[in-house]
N, C-alpha and C positions, 0 to 999 in steps of 0.2 A: 356237361360245362362242368365245372370245379366251382364247388363253394366254397371259394375263400374270403374271408372277410377282413377287409385290411384295413385297420383306423389309420386316422391324417397322421399324417407326420407334422409336430410339431417343431419347429424351429429350436432352439436353444443361443438367447440370443445371450453372449457375458455382460451382466450389471455392470455399466461404470462408473465408477464413482466421480461426481467432479473436486479438482481437486479442493482443497482446503485454503481458507481465503487468507490476509492479516494483513492488517490493519499498520500503515506504515503514522506513527505520530510523533508531530513535535512539541520537544520538551522547550518552556520558559529560562528562558537564562537574563542574569538582570547589565549583561555586560553584550554582549550582539545586537551593534544597530539595526536597527525596526528596517531598512534600507537596504539592508544587508538578507533579513532573509527573505524576504520579496522577490529581489534578485534569485536566490539560487531554489525560492518554490516554482518561479517562472521558470528558472533554467532546465533545474533535475526534476520540476514533477509538469511541468508545461501547464501551467496554471494562467492562468489568465491575469490583469493589474490586479482588477476586483477579488477575484477570488485569494489573493497571492497573500493580500493585506488581509481581507476578515482573518485568512488562517490564521498571521499571524499576530491578530489583536486579539484572537479567541483562545491562542497559547499564552500572550500576553496576560489576560483576562483571569484567564481558568487554570494556566497553568501545564496546561497542554491541549492539544487536539490533531484531530485524527487529519492527517493530509489529506491520504487514500486511498485505496484495497485495493491489493494485488493477490496474487500467488507467491508462494512463500519466499522462492527465489527473487523475482523481482523486486517483491518490498525489501528484501535485504540488500537487495543492492542500489536500491533510489536511497534507501536509511544510510546507507554507506556511503553513496558518493554526496548527499547531503551535508550529514555529519563532515568529511575529510574537507569539501569544501569550507569548510567553516574554518578551522583545523589549519590549513595552506594559510588563512587571514589571521590569525593569532586567536581569535573565536572559538569561546566552547559551547557552540550552535549544534544540537543533536537532534537526533531522529532515531525512533525504534520502533522494533515492529512488538508486534501480539497479535496472534491468534485472534481471529472474529468470531464471536459465540452462534 
C-alpha cells in the first residue's frame, strides 16, 4: 500500500457582492397638486393611499422624501417615469436617485 497523503479539497466559491442600492427621492415643489403627487406615487411606486399621502406630506414639509430603495436600474427607471408623468401634465414634479449609504 502506498502512503499517499491527500488533503481535503476546498471548494472555491466566487464571492458575489450584492448590487448597490439607490434611493428614489421625491423633491417638493410649490406647483404640483398634492392629489396628483399621490396618484403618481400609487401608480409608479405601487404605494397604498396612506403611504403615498405620508410620502407626499413629508416631502412637502421637509423639502424631499425617500420614496423607495431599488437597484440602480430600477431606481432610475421609476424616477424617470414619475418625473415624466408630471411633465406630461405640465407640472415640475421631480424624482431623483442617489446611492444608499
